[in-house]
C-alpha positions in Angstrom: 0.0 0.0 0.0 1.3 3.4 -1.0 1.5 5.9 1.9 2.6 9.5 2.0 2.6 11.9 4.9 2.2 15.7 4.4 2.7 18.7 6.5 0.1 21.5 6.9 1.2 23.1 3.7 0.6 19.9 1.7 4.4 19.2 1.4 5.8 15.7 1.6 7.3 14.8 5.0 7.6 11.0 4.5 6.8 8.4 1.9 7.0 4.6 2.1 8.9 2.5 -0.4 5.6 1.6 -2.3 4.8 5.3 -2.7 8.2 6.0 -4.1 7.9 3.1 -6.6 4.5 4.4 -7.7 5.8 7.9 -8.1 8.9 6.6 -9.8 11.4 8.6 -7.7 13.3 8.1 -4.5 11.9 9.7 -1.3 14.6 12.5 -1.2 13.3 13.8 -4.5 9.9 14.4 -3.1 10.6 15.5 0.5 9.6 19.1 1.0 7.8 19.4 -2.4 4.3 20.7 -2.6 2.0 17.9 -3.6 0.6 19.5 -6.9 4.2 19.9 -8.2 4.7 16.1 -8.0 1.7 14.8 -9.9 0.0 15.2 -13.3 -2.8 17.8 -13.4 -5.6 15.2 -13.1 -9.0 15.4 -11.6 -8.2 12.8 -9.0 -5.1 14.7 -7.9 -7.2 17.9 -7.4 -9.7 15.9 -5.3 -6.8 14.6 -3.1 -5.4 18.1 -2.6 -8.8 19.4 -1.6 -9.0 16.6 1.0 -5.5 17.5 2.3 -6.6 21.1 2.7 -9.8 20.2 4.5 -7.9 18.1 7.0 -5.4 20.9 7.6 -8.2 23.5 8.0 -10.5 21.4 10.2 -8.0 19.1 12.0 -10.5 16.3 11.4 -9.5 13.1 9.6 -11.0 12.2 6.2 -11.0 8.9 4.3 -9.7 9.1 0.8 -9.6 6.0 -1.5 -7.8 5.8 -4.8 -7.4 3.0 -7.2 -5.1 2.3 -10.1 -4.6 -0.5 -12.5 -1.9 -3.0 -11.8 1.3 -3.0 -13.7 1.7 -6.3 -15.4 
């Protein structure tokens, strides 16, 4: 499972190995970067960013699920 941790400004603080493989770069390339700078401008990415902002503004957890096809 891919897991990323963000600070209150939606910048990467920590990524697990799976997240790095999915993103195609090592963790040190993403640390400190603003989330939208690291993904394609896609609708699902904007939705994820909106959820990050909501959590930051309210302090309340949200559930966000995302699916992708497997690489075969």
